C-alpha positions in Angstrom: 0.4 16.6 0.1 1.7 16.6 -3.4 0.4 14.3 -6.2 3.2 12.6 -8.1 3.0 10.5 -11.2 2.5 6.8 -10.6 5.0 4.1 -10.3 4.7 0.4 -11.0 4.4 -1.6 -14.1 1.3 -2.6 -16.0 -0.9 -5.5 -14.7 -2.7 -6.0 -18.0 -6.1 -5.6 -16.2 -8.6 -2.9 -17.0 -9.5 -1.1 -13.8 -12.1 1.5 -13.1 -9.8 3.4 -10.8 -6.1 3.2 -10.3 -4.8 2.4 -6.8 -3.6 5.4 -4.9 -0.8 5.1 -2.3 -0.3 7.8 0.2 3.3 7.5 1.3 6.4 9.2 2.6 9.5 8.2 0.7 11.6 7.8 3.8 9.1 5.6 5.7 10.2 2.0 5.8 6.5 0.9 6.2 5.7 2.8 3.0 8.7 1.4 1.3 7.6 -2.2 1.8 4.2 -1.4 0.3 5.9 0.2 -2.7 8.0 -2.9 -3.1 4.9 -5.2 -3.0 3.0 -3.1 -5.5 5.9 -3.1 -7.9 6.6 -6.8 -7.4 3.0 -7.6 -8.1 3.2 -5.4 -11.2 0.2 -3.2 -10.1 -0.1 0.3 -11.4 -0.7 2.9 -8.8 -0.7 6.7 -8.3 1.9 7.8 -5.7 0.6 10.6 -3.4 3.4 12.1 -1.4 2.7 12.8 2.3 5.7 14.7 3.7 5.9 13.8 7.4 8.6 16.3 8.1 6.3 19.1 7.0 3.4 17.7 9.0 1.3 16.9 5.9 -0.1 13.8 7.7 -2.2 16.3 9.8 -3.8 17.8 6.7 -7.6 17.4 7.1 -7.9 15.7 3.6 -5.4 13.0 4.8 -7.0 12.7 8.3 -10.3 11.9 6.5 -8.6 8.9 5.0 -6.7 7.8 8.1 -7.6 9.5 11.4 -4.4 8.2 13.0 -2.4 10.2 10.5 0.0 7.4 9.7 1.4 6.4 6.3 1.1 4.3 4.2 -2.5 4.4 3.2 -3.8 2.6 0.1 -7.0 3.7 -1.6 -8.7 1.2 -4.0 -11.9 2.8 -5.2 -14.1 3.1 -2.1 -11.8 0.9 0.0 -9.2 2.6 2.2 -6.6 0.4 3.9 -4.1 1.8 6.4 -1.1 0.1 8.0 1.6 -1.6 5.8 0.8 -5.2 7.0 -2.9 -4.7 6.4 -2.2 -3.3 2.9 0.1 -6.3 2.1 -2.6 -8.7 3.2 -5.2 -6.8 1.2 -3.1 -6.9 -2.0 -2.3 -10.6 -1.6 -6.0 -11.4 -1.2 -7.3 -9.1 -4.0 -4.5 -9.9 -6.5 -3.5 -13.5 -5.7 -2.6 -14.2 -9.4 0.0 -11.4 -9.5 3.2 -12.8 -8.1 2.3 -14.0 -4.6 4.1 -12.3 -1.7 3.4 -15.1 0.7 3.8 -18.9 0.6 0.6 -20.8 -0.4 1.3 -23.4 2.4 -0.7 -22.4 5.4 2.0 -23.3 7.9 4.7 -21.3 6.1 2.3 -18.4 5.8 1.6 -18.5 9.5 5.4 -18.4 10.2 5.7 -15.4 7.9 2.8 -13.6 9.7 4.4 -14.4 13.1 7.5 -12.5 12.2 5.5 -9.5 11.0 3.3 -9.1 14.0 6.1 -8.9 16.6 
């Protein structure tokens, strides 16, 4: 796994630790998390996990996510794997940063329905 300089724009908040995203550039699941982070204007550190080289099997990465899948978001002591779970986490933790989902509960349910199939 290679650390790369972060992406994303400033959120204006003082944070104790920057978000870390373990991601593979070619992964569509990772891509949608990168889109969400940038859309919300959240700073993050991009950590490359090259699936073609088997870096997801690295013991350091397996400690974060035993299933060995990307993406994985680390926020301090919180580790969230799976792109949908990460999107929901970001939406709940940073609701004031450009919402990803409708506020209306019925419209939100329809959005989730499409993501879970």
